[in-house]
C-alpha positions as CSV (number, residue, x, y, z in Angstrom):
1,M,9.0,-19.2,-15.6
2,T,10.7,-20.1,-18.7
3,K,10.1,-18.0,-21.9
4,L,8.6,-21.6,-23.4
5,T,6.2,-21.8,-20.7
6,A,5.4,-18.0,-20.9
7,S,4.7,-18.7,-24.6
8,L,2.8,-21.5,-23.8
9,L,0.4,-20.0,-21.1
10,S,0.2,-16.9,-23.4
11,A,-1.3,-19.5,-26.3
12,G,-3.4,-21.4,-24.0
13,L,-5.0,-17.7,-22.6
14,A,-5.5,-17.0,-26.3
15,V,-7.4,-19.8,-27.1
16,A,-9.6,-19.7,-24.0
17,A,-10.2,-16.4,-25.2
18,T,-11.5,-17.7,-28.6
19,T,-13.4,-20.3,-27.3
20,A,-15.2,-17.5,-24.8
21,A,-16.3,-15.7,-27.7
22,G,-17.5,-18.7,-29.7
23,Q,-17.4,-19.0,-33.3
24,S,-20.1,-17.3,-35.5
25,T,-22.5,-19.8,-36.9
26,I,-25.2,-20.1,-39.3
27,L,-28.7,-21.7,-37.5
28,F,-30.6,-20.6,-40.5
29,D,-30.0,-19.1,-44.3
30,N,-32.6,-18.8,-47.0
31,I,-32.0,-15.3,-48.0
32,G,-30.6,-15.8,-51.3
33,N,-33.5,-17.8,-52.5
34,T,-35.5,-16.4,-55.4
35,S,-38.3,-13.7,-54.0
36,Q,-41.8,-14.1,-54.8
37,G,-42.5,-10.6,-53.3
38,A,-43.4,-9.3,-50.2
39,D,-46.5,-9.6,-48.0
40,V,-46.9,-6.1,-46.3
41,Y,-48.1,-5.6,-42.8
42,S,-49.4,-2.8,-40.3
43,G,-48.7,-2.6,-36.6
44,T,-51.1,-5.3,-35.8
45,S,-50.6,-7.6,-38.0
46,W,-47.4,-9.6,-37.0
47,R,-45.5,-12.3,-38.7
48,A,-43.0,-14.9,-37.2
49,L,-40.6,-17.7,-38.7
50,N,-39.3,-20.5,-36.7
51,F,-35.5,-21.5,-35.9
52,T,-34.3,-24.3,-33.8
53,T,-31.2,-25.0,-32.1
54,D,-29.0,-28.1,-31.7
55,G,-27.6,-29.9,-28.9
56,Q,-25.3,-26.9,-28.2
57,P,-26.3,-23.3,-26.4
58,Y,-25.9,-20.5,-28.3
59,T,-25.4,-16.3,-28.1
60,L,-28.0,-14.8,-30.9
61,N,-25.8,-12.3,-33.1
62,S,-27.8,-10.9,-35.7
63,V,-31.1,-11.6,-37.7
64,T,-31.1,-10.3,-41.2
65,L,-34.5,-10.1,-43.0
66,L,-35.3,-9.5,-46.7
67,L,-37.7,-6.2,-46.3
68,I,-39.2,-3.4,-48.0
69,E,-41.0,-0.6,-46.0
70,K,-44.3,0.7,-47.8
71,T,-44.9,3.4,-45.3
72,P,-42.3,5.1,-43.1
73,G,-42.6,4.1,-39.4
74,G,-39.8,1.6,-39.0
75,A,-40.2,-1.9,-37.8
76,Q,-39.5,-4.1,-34.5
77,V,-38.0,-7.6,-34.5
78,D,-38.3,-9.8,-31.3
79,I,-37.4,-13.4,-30.0
80,Y,-39.9,-15.6,-28.5
81,S,-39.6,-19.3,-27.6
82,G,-42.2,-22.0,-28.3
83,N,-42.9,-25.1,-30.1
84,S,-46.1,-24.2,-32.2
85,Q,-46.3,-20.6,-31.8
86,P,-44.4,-17.9,-30.2
87,T,-45.1,-18.3,-26.7
88,T,-42.8,-16.6,-24.3
89,W,-40.7,-13.6,-25.2
90,V,-37.1,-13.5,-25.1
91,G,-35.5,-10.4,-26.3
92,T,-36.2,-7.4,-28.8
93,L,-33.6,-6.9,-31.2
94,T,-31.8,-3.8,-32.3
95,S,-33.3,-1.9,-35.7
96,P,-30.9,-0.5,-38.1
97,G,-33.0,2.7,-37.9
98,T,-33.7,2.9,-41.8
99,Y,-35.4,0.8,-44.0
100,P,-35.6,0.4,-47.8
101,S,-37.9,1.4,-50.3
102,S,-37.3,-1.9,-52.5
103,L,-36.7,-5.1,-51.3
104,A,-33.2,-5.4,-49.6
105,P,-31.6,-7.2,-46.4
106,V,-32.1,-5.6,-43.3
107,T,-29.9,-6.7,-40.4
108,F,-31.1,-6.3,-36.8
109,T,-28.6,-7.0,-34.0
110,A,-28.9,-9.0,-30.7
111,A,-27.2,-7.9,-27.7
112,G,-26.6,-11.2,-25.2
113,T,-29.8,-12.9,-26.4
114,S,-29.4,-16.5,-25.0
115,L,-30.4,-19.3,-26.9
116,T,-30.9,-22.7,-25.1
117,A,-29.7,-26.3,-26.2
118,N,-32.4,-27.9,-28.4
119,G,-34.7,-25.1,-28.3
120,S,-37.2,-24.1,-30.6
121,Y,-37.5,-20.0,-31.0
122,W,-39.5,-17.2,-33.6
123,V,-38.4,-14.0,-35.0
124,T,-41.3,-12.0,-35.2
125,L,-41.7,-9.0,-37.0
126,H,-44.2,-6.2,-36.9
127,A,-44.2,-2.3,-38.3
128,L,-44.1,0.4,-35.8
129,G,-46.9,3.4,-35.4
130,A,-48.6,4.3,-38.7
131,G,-45.9,1.9,-40.9
132,T,-46.0,-0.7,-43.2
133,I,-43.3,-3.2,-43.7
134,G,-42.9,-6.1,-45.8
135,W,-41.2,-9.4,-45.5
136,S,-40.4,-11.3,-48.4
137,W,-41.0,-15.0,-49.1
138,T,-39.9,-17.7,-51.3
139,R,-41.6,-20.9,-52.5
140,D,-38.3,-22.4,-52.2
141,N,-38.5,-24.6,-49.0
142,A,-34.7,-25.5,-49.2
143,G,-32.4,-23.7,-46.8
144,A,-29.0,-24.0,-44.8
145,G,-28.2,-24.1,-41.2
146,A,-28.8,-26.6,-38.2
147,G,-32.0,-24.2,-37.0
148,F,-33.5,-24.2,-40.6
149,S,-37.4,-24.3,-40.7
150,T,-40.5,-23.5,-42.8
151,K,-43.0,-23.2,-40.0
152,M,-44.3,-19.9,-39.9
153,A,-47.2,-18.3,-37.7
154,A,-49.3,-15.0,-38.2
155,S,-51.3,-12.9,-35.7
156,R,-54.0,-10.1,-36.6
157,D,-54.1,-8.9,-33.2
158,A,-50.6,-7.8,-31.9
159,G,-49.4,-11.1,-31.0
160,A,-52.6,-12.1,-28.9
161,F,-53.4,-15.0,-30.9
162,W,-51.6,-16.8,-33.6
163,I,-52.2,-18.9,-36.6
164,P,-49.7,-21.8,-37.2
165,Y,-48.8,-22.4,-41.0
166,A,-45.5,-23.8,-42.9
167,N,-44.1,-24.1,-46.2
168,S,-42.9,-21.0,-48.6
169,P,-41.3,-19.5,-45.7
170,Y,-40.0,-16.0,-45.2
171,Q,-36.4,-15.1,-45.9
172,M,-34.2,-14.7,-43.4
173,N,-30.5,-15.4,-42.4
174,L,-29.8,-16.0,-38.5
175,T,-26.1,-16.2,-36.8
176,A,-25.1,-17.2,-33.4
177,S,-22.5,-17.9,-31.4
178,A,-21.9,-21.3,-29.7
179,V,-21.3,-20.8,-25.8
180,P,-18.7,-22.9,-24.4
181,E,-19.7,-25.7,-22.1
182,P,-18.1,-25.2,-18.4
183,G,-16.7,-28.9,-19.0
184,A,-14.3,-27.4,-21.9
185,W,-13.6,-24.7,-19.7
186,A,-12.5,-26.9,-16.9
187,I,-10.2,-28.8,-19.4
188,L,-8.7,-26.0,-20.7
189,L,-7.6,-24.3,-17.5
190,L,-6.3,-27.7,-16.5
191,S,-4.1,-28.1,-19.3
192,V,-2.7,-24.6,-19.1
193,G,-2.3,-24.7,-15.2
194,G,-0.3,-28.1,-16.0
195,L,2.0,-26.3,-18.1
196,A,3.0,-23.6,-15.6
197,L,3.9,-26.3,-12.9
198,R,6.1,-28.5,-15.2
199,P,9.2,-26.4,-14.8
200,R,8.7,-26.3,-11.6
201,R,8.6,-29.7,-10.9
202,R,11.5,-30.5,-12.7
203,R,13.6,-27.8,-10.4
204,Q,11.9,-29.7,-7.8
205,A,13.3,-32.9,-8.7
206,A,16.9,-31.8,-9.4
């Protein structure tokens, strides 16, 4: 194997690693809009905000909500799938552990939560224990990201029954990494393999 071939193979493998990791994409963002305050909820009063995916599957990275903790106790954020309301539980995000006493961004991280292409999902929030948590909302219905939505849902019985509504959405930033399609991997590996075989074929022809 020549030095040039080795360099090309190394570059190809580096591209493969980058492709596998995927690029972080903002699917939903309105966290910078003007806040109109925060609705405060207890443990059995849940709120949900919808987001969607485009034609690409993703791995969820993080969800950042504009929150305020009124009564200490913490909060839990879950991901559900469903069209008009949260229906099927997908995963629970990792809590930061501390919460602000005034409105501030709070980031919850995901570990391998998969999102299918052209899917409809919900971020749900509820307080833990005796705590109360507030989620900021805005009258501005504009937002960024392919998955932006103004659809929301409310539950007064810990998610047993949901009431859908829309407009004046809660404030959130959601990022995810695109998952490479199997066909893209195959093309990449064939290209790298072709680079490795080319010098050998030349020697055989000589």
